[in-house]
N, C-alpha and C positions, 0 to 999 in steps of 0.2 A: 597221813599225819599220825605221829606216834600217840599212843595213849599212856596215861600215867596213873599209877596206883598210889593212893594215899589214904590215911585213916584220920578220922576226927579224934583229937586228943582226949576229949572227955568221954565220948560214947563208944569209941572203937569202931564205929561204922566205917566200912571201907568203900571207897569210890574208885571207879575206873573210868577215866574220860580223857579226851584231849584237853589241853590247856592252852589258852591264848592270852597274850599280854595285850591289854587295851589301855589307851591313854585318854585322859579327859583334861581339858583346860578349864581352869576356874571360871565359872559362869557360862560355860558352853550350853547348858540346858536352856538358856534364855531363848534360843532359836526354836525350841519346841513349841513356843506359843504362837508362832507365825508360819504362814505358808509363803512361798515366793510371790503369790498374787497379792498378799497383804502388805509386804514391806520389801524394799529393795535391799540388796546386799550392802550397799553403802550406808543406808539408814540403820540397818541392823548392827553393823559394825560400830557405828557412832553410839548407839544405845549401849552396846556391850562395853565399849571403852569408858563411857560415862559412869556406868555402874561399878567399874573396877578401879576408878581413880580415887585415891592413890592405892594401887594394889599392895604396896609395901614401901618401906623407906628407901628401897633400892630400885623401884620401878620394875619389879619382877612379877610376872604373872605366873602363878604356880601351875605346873602340869603334874597331875597325879597318874600313877600307873596302877592297873588292877589285873588280877588273875581271874579269868573266867573259863568256865566249863559247865558241863551238865550239873545243874543244881549248885553251882559254885560261883560266887562273885565276891572277891575279897581284895583288899589293898595288897599290892605287890610288896614283898618284904624289903627292908633296908632303905626305906624312904624317910627323909626328914622334911616335914612340911612347916614352912615359916608360920609361926604363931601357934602351932599345935605340937611340935616336937615329933616324936615317933608314935604314930597311932597304931592300934591293934592291926595286925595284918594276917596274911594267909598262914604263916608259920605260928602265929598265936593260937590258931584253931586246929591246924592240921600238921601231921608229920610231913617230913620232906618227901616229895613225890619221887617214885622210882619208875623206870621204864617197864612196861608190862612184859616185854619180851626178854630184855637183858638183865633187868633188876638194877641197872645203873641209876644213880641219883641224878635228878635233873640238875643241869649245870647252868 
């Protein structure tokens, strides 16, 4: 897996790590409170749906993307989140990552 070099914009601290895109569905942390022995998948889904109703005026359940790596977990750039607009993201805090071997910018 390639490793990426990037600097913190305020401190200049450089990091070198692999980066992974992770997604989260609004409300998915609800399942953290239960084990499979405590609740069935059907009941958990029903609880989740009830908590999200109405998720928005268009019945959209937001999916957010994050950039994660060693000591790094930030919103993926260029997202628009209904009701929040454009939140601070990876590029708010860090320079654009470059490949450790080639120096090419992350595409």
